C-alpha positions in Angstrom: 36.5 -12.4 -38.4 33.5 -13.6 -36.5 31.4 -16.6 -37.3 27.6 -16.6 -37.1 27.7 -18.9 -34.1 29.7 -16.2 -32.2 26.9 -13.7 -32.8 23.7 -15.7 -32.2 21.6 -14.7 -29.2 21.2 -17.0 -26.2 18.4 -19.5 -26.4 17.1 -18.6 -22.9 17.7 -15.0 -22.3 20.0 -14.3 -19.4 19.6 -10.5 -19.5 17.2 -8.9 -21.9 19.3 -7.0 -24.5 22.5 -8.0 -22.8 25.3 -8.0 -25.4 29.0 -8.1 -24.9 30.9 -4.9 -24.6 32.5 -5.5 -28.0 29.2 -6.2 -29.8 27.7 -3.0 -28.2 30.5 -0.8 -29.4 30.3 -2.4 -32.9 26.6 -1.6 -33.0 27.2 2.0 -32.0 29.8 2.3 -34.7 27.6 0.8 -37.4 24.8 3.2 -36.6 27.1 6.3 -36.5 28.8 5.3 -39.8 25.8 4.3 -41.9 23.6 7.1 -40.7 26.1 9.5 -42.2 26.2 7.8 -45.6 22.6 6.8 -46.0 20.7 9.0 -48.5 18.3 11.3 -46.5 15.8 10.9 -49.3 15.8 7.1 -49.2 12.7 4.9 -48.8 10.5 5.4 -45.7 11.2 2.3 -43.7 14.9 2.9 -43.2 14.8 5.3 -40.3 12.5 3.1 -38.2 15.2 0.5 -37.9 17.6 3.2 -36.7 15.1 4.3 -34.0 15.0 0.7 -32.7 18.8 0.4 -32.6 19.1 3.7 -30.7 16.5 2.6 -28.2 18.5 -0.7 -27.6 21.6 1.4 -26.9 19.7 3.7 -24.5 19.9 6.8 -26.6 16.3 8.0 -26.4 17.0 11.5 -27.9 18.5 10.1 -31.0 15.7 7.4 -31.2 13.1 10.2 -31.1 14.8 12.0 -34.0 14.8 8.8 -36.0 11.2 8.0 -35.2 10.1 11.5 -36.4 12.2 11.1 -39.5 10.6 7.7 -40.2 7.1 9.1 -40.8 6.6 12.8 -40.7 7.9 13.5 -44.2 6.4 10.3 -45.6 2.8 10.6 -44.7 0.6 12.8 -46.9 -2.4 14.7 -45.5 -5.3 15.0 -45.4 -5.8 11.2 -45.4 -2.4 10.3 -44.0 -1.4 8.2 -47.1 2.1 6.8 -47.0 4.5 7.7 -49.8 7.7 5.8 -50.6 10.0 8.9 -50.5 10.3 11.9 -48.3 8.7 15.2 -49.4 12.3 16.5 -49.6 12.6 14.4 -52.8 10.9 15.6 -56.0 9.5 12.2 -56.9 6.8 10.5 -54.7 7.7 7.0 -55.5 5.0 4.4 -54.7 1.8 5.7 -53.1 0.1 3.9 -50.3 3.6 2.6 -49.5 2.7 -0.1 -46.9 6.3 -1.1 -46.5 6.9 2.2 -44.9 3.9 1.7 -42.6 5.3 -1.8 -41.6 8.7 -0.4 -40.7 7.1 2.4 -38.7 4.9 0.0 -36.8 8.0 -2.1 -36.0 9.6 1.0 -34.4 6.4 1.4 -32.3 5.9 -2.3 -31.3 9.5 -3.6 -31.2 11.2 -0.3 -30.4 9.2 1.6 -27.9 7.0 -1.4 -27.0 10.2 -3.5 -26.6 8.5 -6.7 -28.0 11.1 -9.2 -29.0 10.3 -12.8 -30.0 12.7 -15.6 -28.9 12.6 -19.4 -29.2 11.0 -20.0 -25.8 9.8 -16.6 -24.6 8.5 -13.2 -25.4 10.7 -10.4 -24.1 9.6 -6.8 -23.4 13.1 -5.3 -23.8 13.2 -2.0 -21.8 9.7 -0.8 -22.9 9.3 3.0 -22.9 6.9 5.7 -23.9 7.1 7.2 -27.4 8.2 10.9 -27.3 5.5 13.3 -26.1 3.2 10.6 -24.7 2.1 9.6 -21.2 0.3 6.3 -22.0 0.9 3.6 -24.6 -1.3 0.6 -25.0 -0.9 -2.4 -27.3 -4.0 -4.6 -27.4 -4.3 -8.1 -28.7 -0.7 -9.2 -29.0 -0.6 -12.9 -30.1 2.2 -15.2 -29.0 2.1 -19.1 -28.8 -1.6 -19.2 -28.7 -2.0 -16.5 -26.0 -3.4 -13.1 -26.4 -2.4 -10.2 -24.2 -2.6 -6.5 -23.8 0.5 -4.4 -22.8 0.1 -1.0 -21.2 3.0 1.3 -20.7 2.7 4.5 -18.7 5.0 6.9 -16.8 4.6 4.7 -13.8 4.6 1.1 -14.9 4.5 -1.7 -17.5 1.3 -3.8 -17.2 0.8 -7.1 -18.9 -2.8 -8.5 -19.0 -3.7 -11.9 -20.5 -7.1 -12.0 -22.3 -6.5 -15.6 -23.4 -4.0 -18.2 -22.3 -2.5 -20.7 -24.7 0.2 -23.2 -24.1 2.7 -22.6 -21.3 4.9 -19.6 -22.1 7.1 -17.1 -20.4 7.3 -13.4 -20.8 10.2 -11.4 -19.5 9.7 -7.7 -18.7 12.7 -5.4 -18.9 15.9 -5.7 -17.0 14.0 -6.9 -13.9 13.9 -10.4 -15.3 10.3 -10.9 -13.9 8.7 -13.9 -15.6 5.0 -13.8 -16.3 3.8 -17.4 -16.8 0.6 -18.0 -18.7 -1.1 -21.4 -18.5 0.7 -22.7 -15.4 -1.1 -20.5 -12.9 -4.6 -19.8 -14.3 -5.1 -16.8 -11.9 -2.2 -15.0 -13.7 -4.5 -14.8 -16.7 -6.8 -12.6 -14.6 -4.2 -10.5 -12.9 -2.1 -7.7 -14.2 1.6 -7.6 -13.3 2.5 -4.2 -12.0 6.1 -3.0 -12.4 7.3 0.4 -11.2 10.8 1.2 -12.3 12.4 4.6 -12.0 15.8 6.2 -12.4 15.5 8.6 -9.5 14.3 8.2 -6.0 11.8 10.6 -4.5 12.0 12.2 -1.1 11.7 10.0 2.0 8.2 11.2 2.8 6.9 9.3 -0.3 9.2 6.3 -0.2 7.4 3.0 0.3 7.1 1.1 3.5 8.0 -2.6 3.7 6.6 -4.5 6.7 5.2 -7.8 7.8 3.2 -7.0 10.9 6.1 -7.6 13.2 8.8 -5.3 11.8 8.5 -2.4 9.4 10.7 0.3 7.8 10.7 2.9 5.1 13.0 1.8 2.2 16.5 3.3 2.6 15.4 5.2 5.8 17.3 5.0 9.1 14.8 3.3 11.3 13.4 -0.2 12.0 10.2 -0.2 14.0 8.6 -3.2 15.8 4.9 -4.0 16.6 4.2 -3.0 20.2 7.6 -1.4 20.8 7.3 2.2 22.1 9.4 4.6 24.1 8.5 7.9 25.7 6.3 9.1 28.6 2.6 9.5 28.0 2.0 12.0 25.1 5.6 11.6 24.0 5.3 7.8 23.5 6.3 6.9 20.0 7.5 3.9 18.1 11.0 3.2 19.4 13.6 3.6 16.7 16.1 0.8 16.1 19.0 1.8 13.8 18.3 0.3 10.4 21.2 -2.1 10.0 19.2 -3.5 7.1 19.8 -0.3 5.1 22.4 -1.7 2.9 22.8 -0.2 -0.6 24.9 -0.3 -3.7 27.1 2.7 -3.3 26.6 3.7 -7.0 22.8 3.8 -6.4 22.5 5.3 -2.9 21.2 8.8 -3.0 24.1 10.3 -1.1 26.8 8.7 -3.2 25.2 8.2 -6.6 26.6 10.1 -9.6 24.9 11.1 -12.8 26.7 8.4 -14.8 25.4 5.5 -12.6 22.7 3.6 -14.5 20.3 2.6 -11.7 16.7 1.6 -11.8 14.4 1.4 -8.7 11.3 -0.7 -8.5 8.6 -1.5 -5.9 7.2 -5.0 -6.6 4.0 -5.3 -4.7 3.2 -8.7 -6.3 6.1 -10.3 -4.4 6.6 -7.7 -1.7 10.1 -6.4 -2.3 12.0 -3.3 -3.3 14.6 -3.7 -6.0 17.5 -1.7 -7.3 19.2 -2.7 -10.5 22.6 -1.3 -11.6 23.7 -2.0 -15.2 27.1 -1.5 -16.9 28.9 -2.9 -19.9 30.4 -5.7 -17.7 27.8 -6.5 -15.0 24.2 -6.3 -13.9 23.8 -6.0 -10.1 20.3 -6.6 -8.6 19.6 -5.6 -5.0 16.4 -7.0 -3.5 15.2 -6.1 0.1 12.1 -7.4 1.9 10.6 -7.9 5.3 10.1 -11.7 5.2 6.4 -12.6 5.3 6.9 -16.1 6.7 10.1 -15.7 8.7 8.6 -12.5 10.1 11.5 -11.6 12.5 13.8 -11.3 9.6 14.7 -8.6 7.0 16.6 -9.9 3.9 19.0 -8.1 1.6 20.0 -10.0 -1.5 22.6 -8.9 -4.1 22.8 -10.9 -7.3 25.7 -10.1 -9.7 25.4 -11.3 -13.3 28.1 -11.0 -15.9 26.9 -9.2 -19.1 30.2 -8.5 -21.0 32.6 -10.7 -22.8 35.3 -10.3 -20.2 35.9 -13.1 -17.6 37.8 -10.9 -15.2 36.7 -10.4 -11.6 34.3 -7.4 -11.1 33.7 -5.7 -7.8 31.0 -3.3 -6.6 31.0 -1.2 -3.4 28.3 -1.4 -0.7 27.3 1.1 2.0 25.5 0.2 5.2 23.7 3.2 6.6 21.9 2.5 9.9 21.7 6.2 10.8 22.5 8.1 13.9 22.5 6.4 17.3 18.9 6.1 18.7 17.7 8.1 21.6 15.0 5.5 22.4 17.3 2.7 23.7 20.3 1.9 25.8 22.1 -0.7 23.7 24.8 -3.1 24.8 28.0 -3.3 22.9 27.8 -5.5 19.8 29.1 -9.1 20.3 29.6 -11.6 17.5 27.4 -14.7 17.4 27.5 -17.5 14.9 24.2 -19.1 13.7 24.4 -22.0 11.2 27.8 -20.9 10.1 26.9 -17.2 9.6 28.4 -14.6 12.0 26.1 -11.9 13.2 26.6 -8.9 15.5 24.2 -9.1 18.4 23.0 -6.2 20.6 20.5 -6.0 23.4 18.5 -2.9 23.8 16.4 -1.6 26.6 13.9 1.3 26.1 14.7 4.5 28.1 11.2 5.5 29.2 8.0 3.8 30.3 4.8 5.0 28.8 3.0 5.0 32.1 4.4 3.1 35.1 0.9 2.3 36.3 0.4 -0.1 33.4 4.0 -0.7 32.2 6.1 -2.1 35.0 9.2 -2.9 33.0 11.2 -1.3 30.2 11.0 -3.2 26.9 13.9 -5.5 26.0 14.7 -6.1 22.3 17.3 -8.4 20.7 18.8 -7.3 17.4 21.0 -9.4 15.1 22.6 -8.0 12.0 25.3 -9.0 9.5 28.0 -6.4 8.7 28.1 -5.7 5.0 31.5 -5.7 3.5 32.8 -2.6 1.7 32.6 -4.4 -1.6 31.2 -7.6 -3.2 32.9 -9.4 -6.1 31.9 -11.5 -9.0 34.9 -13.9 -9.2 37.0 -14.4 -12.3 35.4 -16.9 -14.7 32.1 -17.0 -12.8 28.9 -15.7 -14.4 26.7 -15.2 -11.4 26.8 -15.0 -7.6 24.4 -14.0 -4.8 25.3 -12.4 -1.5 22.8 -12.2 1.4 22.7 -10.2 4.6 20.2 -10.8 7.3 18.8 -8.6 10.1 16.7 -10.3 12.9 14.7 -8.7 15.7 12.4 -9.9 18.5 11.7 -9.6 22.2 12.5 -13.2 22.7 16.1 -14.3 22.1 15.1 -17.9 21.3 12.6 -16.8 18.7 14.8 -14.5 16.8 17.6 -17.1 16.8 15.3 -19.7 15.3 14.0 -17.5 12.5 17.6 -16.6 11.6 18.7 -20.2 11.7 15.8 -21.3 9.5 16.5 -18.4 7.1 20.0 -19.6 6.6 18.8 -23.1 5.9 16.4 -21.6 3.4 19.4 -20.4 1.4 19.4 -23.7 -0.5 17.7 -23.3 -3.9 16.7 -19.7 -3.1 14.0 -21.0 -0.8 14.4 -17.9 1.5 13.0 -15.7 -1.3 10.6 -18.3 -2.7 8.9 -18.8 0.7 8.4 -15.1 1.0 7.1 -14.8 -2.5 4.7 -17.7 -2.0 3.2 -16.0 1.0 2.5 -12.9 -1.1 1.2 -15.0 -3.9 -1.3 -16.6 -1.5 -2.3 -13.2 -0.4 -3.1 -12.0 -3.9 -4.9 -15.2 -4.8 -7.1 -14.9 -1.8 -7.6 -11.2 -1.3 -6.8 -9.6 -4.7 -9.2 -7.0 -6.1 -8.7 -6.3 -9.8 -10.2 -3.9 -12.4 -9.8 -3.7 -16.1 -9.9 -0.6 -18.2 -8.2 1.9 -15.9 -4.6 1.3 -15.1 -4.2 4.1 -12.6 -7.2 2.8 -10.6 -5.9 -0.8 -10.8 -2.5 0.4 -9.3 -4.3 2.4 -6.7 -6.3 -0.6 -5.5 -3.3 -2.9 -5.5 -1.0 -0.6 -3.6 -3.8 0.2 -1.1 -4.2 -3.5 -0.4 -0.4 -4.0 -0.2 0.4 -1.1 2.2 -2.6 -1.9 4.4 -1.9 -5.6 4.7 1.8 -5.1 5.1 1.3 -3.6 8.5 -0.9 -6.5 9.7 0.4 -9.9 11.1 1.4 -12.6 8.7 -1.4 -15.1 8.5 1.1 -18.0 8.3 4.4 -17.5 10.0 7.3 -19.7 11.0 6.6 -19.1 14.7 3.6 -17.9 16.6 2.9 -14.2 16.4 2.8 -12.0 19.5 -0.2 -9.8 20.4 -0.8 -7.2 17.8 -0.7 -3.6 19.1 -2.9 -1.7 16.8 -3.0 -0.4 13.2 -1.8 3.2 13.2 -2.7 5.7 10.5 0.8 5.6 8.9 1.3 1.9 9.4 4.1 0.0 11.1 7.0 1.5 9.2 6.4 5.1 10.4 5.9 6.9 13.7 9.4 6.6 15.1 9.9 10.4 15.5 8.2 12.3 18.3 5.3 14.5 17.3 5.4 13.2 13.7 3.1 10.9 11.7 1.0 10.2 14.8 3.9 8.5 16.5 2.5 5.0 15.7 -0.6 5.6 17.9 -4.1 4.0 17.3 -7.1 6.2 16.8 -10.7 5.7 15.6 -9.0 5.3 12.1 -8.6 1.6 13.0 -12.2 0.7 13.6 -14.1 3.1 11.3 -11.7 3.3 8.3 -9.4 0.3 8.2 -11.3 -2.5 9.9 -14.4 -2.6 7.6 -12.6 -3.7 4.4 -10.3 -6.0 6.4 -13.2 -7.7 8.1 -14.7 -8.6 4.8 -11.4 -9.8 3.3 -9.9 -11.7 6.4 -11.9 -11.8 9.7 -8.7 -13.0 11.5 -7.2 -9.5 11.1 -10.4 -8.0 12.5 -10.1 -10.2 15.5 -6.4 -9.1 16.0 -7.5 -5.4 15.9 -10.3 -6.0 18.5 -7.9 -8.0 20.7 -5.7 -4.9 21.0 -8.6 -3.0 22.5 -9.1 -5.9 24.9 -5.5 -6.2 26.2 -5.6 -2.4 26.9 -9.0 -2.4 28.6 -7.6 -1.6 32.1 -6.5 1.8 31.1 -9.8 2.4 29.4 -11.7 1.4 32.6 -9.5 3.8 34.6 -9.9 6.5 32.1 -13.7 6.5 32.5 -13.3 6.6 36.3 -10.7 9.3 36.3 -12.9 11.5 34.0 -16.0 11.1 36.2 -17.9 8.4 34.3 -18.6 4.7 34.6 -17.7 1.6 32.6 -15.0 1.8 29.9 -14.0 5.0 28.0 -11.2 4.5 25.5 -8.8 7.4 25.1 -8.5 9.2 21.7 -4.8 8.0 21.1 -3.3 4.9 22.5 0.0 3.0 22.0 1.4 0.2 24.2 -0.5 0.5 27.5 -3.9 1.8 26.3 -3.6 5.0 28.3 -4.2 8.4 26.7 -1.1 9.4 24.8 -2.3 12.3 22.7 0.6 14.9 22.6 0.4 18.1 24.5 -0.4 20.0 21.3 -4.0 18.8 21.2 -5.9 19.1 24.5 -9.3 19.4 22.8 -9.3 15.9 21.4 -8.4 14.5 24.8 -11.3 16.2 26.5 -14.0 15.9 23.8 -13.4 13.0 21.4 -15.7 10.5 23.1 -17.1 8.7 20.1 -14.1 6.5 19.8 -15.6 4.1 22.5 -18.7 3.6 20.3 -16.5 3.3 17.2 -14.7 0.4 18.8 -18.0 -1.3 19.7 -19.3 -0.6 16.2 -16.3 -2.7 14.9 -17.1 -5.4 17.4 -20.7 -5.4 16.3 -19.7 -5.7 12.6 -17.3 -8.5 13.5 -20.0 -10.5 15.2 -22.5 -9.9 12.4 -20.0 -11.0 9.8 -18.6 -14.0 11.7 -21.0 -15.1 14.5 -17.7 -15.5 16.4 -19.1 -16.7 19.8 -15.6 -17.3 21.2 -14.8 -13.6 20.7 -18.0 -12.5 22.4 -17.5 -14.9 25.4 -13.8 -14.0 25.8 -13.7 -10.3 25.0 -16.8 -8.9 23.3 -19.3 -9.3 26.2 -17.2 -7.4 28.6 -16.7 -4.6 26.0 -20.4 -4.4 25.3 -21.5 -4.1 28.9 -18.8 -1.7 30.1 -19.2 0.6 27.0 -22.9 0.8 27.7 -22.3 1.7 31.3 -20.1 4.5 30.0 -22.8 5.9 27.8 -25.5 5.5 30.4 -23.4 7.6 32.7 -22.6 10.1 29.9 -26.0 11.1 28.7 -28.1 13.7 30.4 -31.9 13.9 30.4 -33.5 17.0 29.0 -36.9 17.8 30.5 -37.7 20.3 27.9 -37.3 18.0 24.9 -37.9 14.7 26.7 -34.7 13.4 25.2 -31.3 12.4 26.3 -28.5 14.9 25.3 -24.8 14.4 25.1 -22.9 17.5 26.0 -19.2 18.4 25.7 -18.1 16.4 22.7 -16.2 16.7 19.4 -17.4 14.7 16.4 -15.2 13.5 13.5 -15.0 17.1 12.4 -12.1 18.3 14.6 -12.7 21.9 13.8 -15.5 22.1 16.4 -15.2 21.0 20.0 -17.2 21.2 23.2 -20.4 20.9 21.2 -23.7 19.3 22.2 -25.5 16.5 20.4 -23.1 16.0 17.6 -25.2 13.9 15.2 -22.5 11.3 14.5 -21.7 10.8 18.2 -25.3 10.4 19.2 -26.2 7.9 16.5 -23.1 5.7 17.1 -23.6 5.9 20.9 -27.1 4.7 20.3 -25.8 1.8 18.1 -23.5 1.0 21.0 -26.3 0.8 23.5 -28.6 -1.3 21.2 -25.8 -3.8 20.6 -24.9 -4.0 24.2 -28.5 -5.0 25.0 -28.5 -7.5 22.1 -25.2 -8.9 23.3 -26.6 -9.4 26.8 -28.6 -12.3 25.5 -25.5 -14.3 24.9 -23.4 -12.7 27.6 -25.8 -13.2 30.6 -24.0 -16.3 31.8 -20.5 -14.9 31.0 -21.1 -11.7 33.0 -23.6 -13.0 35.6 -26.2 -10.5 34.4 -29.3 -11.4 36.5 -31.5 -8.3 36.1 -32.9 -7.7 32.6 -33.9 -4.2 33.8 -30.2 -3.2 33.8 -29.8 -3.8 30.1 -33.3 -3.0 29.0 -32.6 0.6 30.0 -29.8 0.8 27.4 -32.1 0.5 24.5 -34.5 2.9 26.1 -31.7 5.5 26.3 -30.8 4.8 22.7 -34.4 5.3 21.5 -34.6 8.7 23.3 -31.2 10.2 22.2 -31.5 13.5 20.5 -31.2 13.5 16.8 -31.0 17.0 15.3 -33.0 17.6 12.1 -33.6 20.9 10.3 -37.1 20.4 8.7 -36.8 23.6 6.6 -33.7 22.3 4.8 -34.3 18.7 5.4 -30.9 17.9 6.7 -29.0 17.1 9.9 -27.2 20.0 11.5 -23.9 18.7 12.7 -24.5 19.9 16.3 -26.6 22.2 18.3 -26.0 25.8 17.2 -24.3 24.8 14.0 -24.7 27.7 11.5 -25.2 26.9 7.8 -22.2 27.8 5.7 -19.7 27.0 8.5 -16.7 25.0 7.1 -15.8 21.6 8.5 -12.6 19.6 8.4 -13.9 16.2 7.2 -16.9 13.8 6.8 -19.1 13.8 9.9 -22.8 13.8 9.3 -22.2 12.1 6.0 -21.0 9.0 7.9 -24.6 8.4 9.0 -25.3 7.2 5.5 -22.3 4.9 5.5 -20.7 3.2 7.3 -23.4 3.6 10.0 -26.3 2.9 7.5 -28.6 4.9 9.6 -32.2 4.8 8.2 -33.4 8.1 6.9 -35.4 9.6 4.0 -33.6 9.6 0.7 -34.1 13.4 0.5 -32.5 13.9 3.8 -29.5 11.8 2.8 -29.2 13.7 -0.5 -29.4 17.0 1.3 -26.7 15.9 3.8 -24.4 14.9 1.0 -24.9 18.0 -1.1 -24.7 20.4 1.7 -21.6 19.0 3.5 -19.8 18.5 0.2 -19.8 22.3 -0.2 -18.5 23.2 3.3 -15.8 20.5 3.7 -12.3 21.8 3.6 -10.2 21.1 0.5 -7.2 20.2 2.6 -9.1 17.6 4.7 -7.8 14.1 5.2 -7.9 11.5 2.4 -10.7 9.2 3.6 -13.5 11.7 3.6 -14.6 11.6 -0.1 -14.9 7.8 -0.1 -17.9 8.0 2.1 -19.4 10.6 -0.2 -19.0 8.1 -3.0 -21.0 5.4 -1.2 -23.7 8.0 -0.3 -24.1 9.2 -3.9 -24.3 5.7 -5.2 -27.0 4.8 -2.6 -29.2 7.6 -4.0 -28.4 6.8 -7.7 -26.2 9.9 -8.3 -23.7 8.1 -10.4 -22.0 11.2 -11.9 -21.5 12.7 -8.4 -20.2 9.4 -7.1 -17.7 9.2 -10.0 -16.4 12.7 -9.3 -15.9 12.0 -5.6 -14.4 8.6 -6.4 -11.5 10.1 -8.4 -11.2 12.8 -5.8 -10.9 10.1 -3.1 -7.6 8.7 -4.3 -6.0 10.5 -7.2 -5.1 13.6 -5.3 -3.8 11.7 -2.3 -1.5 9.0 -3.8 2.0 10.1 -4.4 4.1 9.0 -7.3 6.3 7.2 -8.2 5.5 4.4 -5.7 1.8 5.1 -5.2 2.2 5.9 -1.5 -0.8 7.3 0.3 -0.6 10.8 1.8 -3.0 12.2 4.4 -3.6 15.4 2.5 -3.5 16.7 -1.1 -0.5 18.1 -2.8 0.8 21.3 -1.2 -0.2 20.4 2.3 1.8 18.5 5.0 0.4 15.3 6.5 1.3 11.8 7.4 3.0 9.5 4.8 1.8 6.0 4.0 -1.6 7.1 5.2 -3.3 3.7 5.2 -6.4 5.3 6.8 -7.0 6.8 3.4 -6.4 3.4 1.8 -9.0 1.8 4.1 -11.6 4.5 3.2 -10.8 4.1 -0.5 -11.3 0.4 -0.4 -14.7 0.9 1.3 -15.6 3.0 -1.7 -14.7 0.1 -4.0 -16.1 -2.8 -2.0 -19.2 -1.2 -0.3 -19.8 1.5 -2.9 -19.3 0.1 -6.4 -19.5 -3.6 -5.5 -22.4 -2.8 -3.3 -21.5 -5.2 -0.4 -23.4 -4.3 2.7 -23.3 -6.0 6.1 -26.4 -6.1 8.3 -27.4 -7.7 11.6 -28.8 -10.8 10.0 -27.6 -10.8 6.4 -25.1 -9.6 3.8 -26.5 -8.0 0.7 -25.2 -6.9 -2.7 -27.0 -3.7 -3.4 -27.0 -2.1 -6.8 -23.4 -3.2 -7.8 -21.9 -1.0 -10.5 -18.6 -0.7 -12.3 -16.3 2.2 -11.2 -16.1 4.9 -13.9 -14.0 3.9 -16.9 -13.8 0.3 -15.9 -14.9 -2.8 -17.9 -14.7 -5.3 -15.0 -14.3 -5.5 -11.3 -13.3 -8.7 -9.5 -13.0 -9.2 -5.8 -11.4 -12.6 -5.1 -12.9 -13.2 -1.7 -15.6 -11.8 0.6 -15.9 -13.5 4.0 -19.2 -13.9 5.7 
């Protein structure tokens, strides 16, 4: 016999829904027995309680049957009036039987919604969707003076406070994530996003975890490092280090998982980690992996085992460590043991096999790698209710630096400080740079994941030790690009300056400065590139990596020859940086030289046309890569003009820095800019993309449309409208993700709100891959780069510069015609820097 004290639930819930093995089997037996002997024609509310019990036991099929049974035969049409007894029974019983309605609502709120009230907290116990639904929203839930909305979708569970009362704690599912209302006021404004799934997708849509120094795709076989490349010229790619941090629960690893293993996978962008949770009748195992945001030379694996059953016996689980095949990018030394703060690591020293270009890279790169060897199994000892195991991987070019971060990490083990310091860094990020919307869960998740994946590849703003130089923001971020001829090999393009730098500049100018500094430390190769191709000044190559020399693969000779606008794109980013910051140190140290040398390039690049009395630019390729070796590409000419104007403007503050004595030298730059050819078709009142462009010809991506934004080139509203409408019709459906965001801004500028809304949804919904909301370069059915943060950057411009209306000018920042995105009731941007 059991006493009531044996059966009462815990005061502070250890594991939501966690009952002992004996209690669970008793509950199953109770259900099975009493369902068989309960009269099928009994009162309406009975079966709702059966539905809840089946959900608690994880039997969703049986729960769905009981839910249907609880209302379908007890609600009378046409006015859906409840009756006490099922239509299978001859007598109706009480009419307007609200008791039945109450039971049914309990099945919805407490069963599928998972809402359970405890002494000190509200628990959402394994919330799930009712059968046949994709979205489930409960609004105005009251608890301890707070009011909250709960939204459940295929992708996530979202909790949103509309009113905070006294301090309270809400626990969501098996993840044990606390949402605290009242202690941190900002939490009242932020939604907590959870993404838990039972199956992992293919690697091309798995999320990237990074911290600006190291990055990796979750459960993939490579670790990549900022500035670390291997390969000669066009074959230069991010150098692959075997992923010794790829440690997994054997029961949840894709290669060894069985259908009986109960695993949940979750990307937590709020705190910057990936979690796997394995549950059984005796134990819950939680595996958390993250690239530490403060100790940014370190990757952390944590395994926490928690007893859930009545047994006190020891319980063991198997681990697998899957670093992948030996790398072809390094020659590694044999592993030697080294003990740091009482923890033994394996240490290897790697040297890259190939220089990118010996003219600029004299030495091969050296990297120091430390990793702990994971045991074959981990054990929750007999009589112990919880235990945590940690395994660290550390990587840096400097042996002293990586040793210090590992040493400090081990010291941070006390009181879980190693995780808390990482979480605090992400909390600071969201407090400072968060963008939130209310009313559209999918849009909210898209914004949050865009910010997360974009910022993850950037240097930590506060780190344990000084960051090294940042070597560019590649289209697929820091965790991809380690395979030759795939995902742009970690190279930098115009994507950095035109698509990703604009939102980053407005959120955190320091990141903008990091991106510009990369172009400065690679300037020698750009200077030589101009000279070697017959021009003056500084000409940046289309693709760059470690040295700054041209590293476009052999596949694509056209972009090497004709993509010249990238030099002006870089100056446009420097121009925007100066307008937003008035950063005189940047101009004196780096910007002045960039301004002058880029102007010298364009001065040598233009050709005077006696017939038109204009300057032409021959032999170029604009942003539309379907057409090369064209003359007077409109985008190229306009941004080259901006380059020349800014260079003259900058000369006023650069004269002493660069010893510019003759004003005539720089005055000519603005004269050239004023006389550059700008094609315009007066009949159709639009800008043909280049000389000889035939109307109806398809293009790959936004080109002329970029004149409206980000260039903000002054033009008649009818011309802007015609540009938008015409080029929307001829742009390829399989074009890259960022194109439609610029159409959004353009339509908003001319008050075409419906067209803007259509393009806004088109700009992200077709490019973000479930389940972890990872950006793809192209729409479904086409092959492109994963974690395509170029698309995230363009999308964020649509939010910040489009709907929020933030516009940067030479002498001001304006908020022009701000509007809410479609389907949204509020838009909040925590910080804009100016």
